C-alpha positions in Angstrom: -0.8 3.2 17.9 -1.7 6.0 15.6 -5.1 6.7 14.1 -4.3 4.7 11.0 -2.9 1.7 12.8 -5.5 -0.1 14.8 -5.1 -3.4 16.6 -6.7 -6.2 14.7 -10.1 -7.4 16.1 -10.7 -11.0 17.0 -14.0 -12.7 17.7 -14.3 -16.3 19.1 -17.4 -17.7 17.4 -17.3 -21.3 18.5 -16.3 -23.3 21.6 -15.4 -22.2 25.1 -11.6 -21.5 25.2 -9.8 -21.1 28.5 -7.9 -18.0 29.5 -4.6 -19.8 28.7 -5.8 -20.8 25.3 -6.9 -17.3 24.5 -3.5 -15.9 25.7 -1.7 -18.4 23.5 -3.9 -17.5 20.5 -3.3 -13.8 21.1 0.4 -14.2 21.4 0.8 -16.3 18.2 -1.5 -14.1 16.1 0.0 -10.9 17.5 3.5 -12.1 16.6 2.4 -13.2 13.1 0.7 -9.8 12.6 3.7 -7.9 13.7 6.0 -9.9 11.5 3.8 -9.4 8.5 3.5 -5.7 9.1 7.3 -5.4 9.4 7.8 -7.3 6.1 5.2 -5.3 4.2 7.4 -2.2 3.8 7.7 -1.2 0.2 11.1 -0.1 -1.1 11.4 3.5 -2.3 12.4 3.7 -6.0 15.9 5.1 -6.6 15.7 8.3 -8.6 19.0 9.5 -10.0 19.9 13.1 -10.6 19.5 12.6 -14.3 15.9 11.4 -13.9 15.1 14.2 -11.5 16.2 16.9 -14.0 14.9 15.1 -17.1 12.1 16.9 -19.0 8.9 15.0 -19.3 7.7 13.8 -22.7 5.5 15.9 -25.0 1.8 15.2 -25.0 0.7 13.4 -28.2 -0.6 15.4 -31.1 -4.3 15.7 -31.4 -5.3 14.2 -34.8 -8.8 15.5 -34.6 -7.7 19.2 -35.1 -6.5 19.9 -38.7 -3.1 21.5 -39.3 -3.2 25.2 -38.6 -6.8 24.9 -37.5 -8.1 25.5 -41.0 -10.7 23.0 -42.0 -11.0 24.5 -45.5 
């Protein structure tokens, strides 16, 4: 695993499970965690050639500065 991917931690806070019960718990939770991590991949947005070359919109005009910067 990489530095960003760490195995999930698990603490048993109640009861006295046997080794078989712990193994079953780890197997079920590990499989569920792996399935959720595999399904959590976000799709990359499709960018067409037109969108890639399109000019960005102009910034809005500042209404607090008078026209020609003359306040008269």
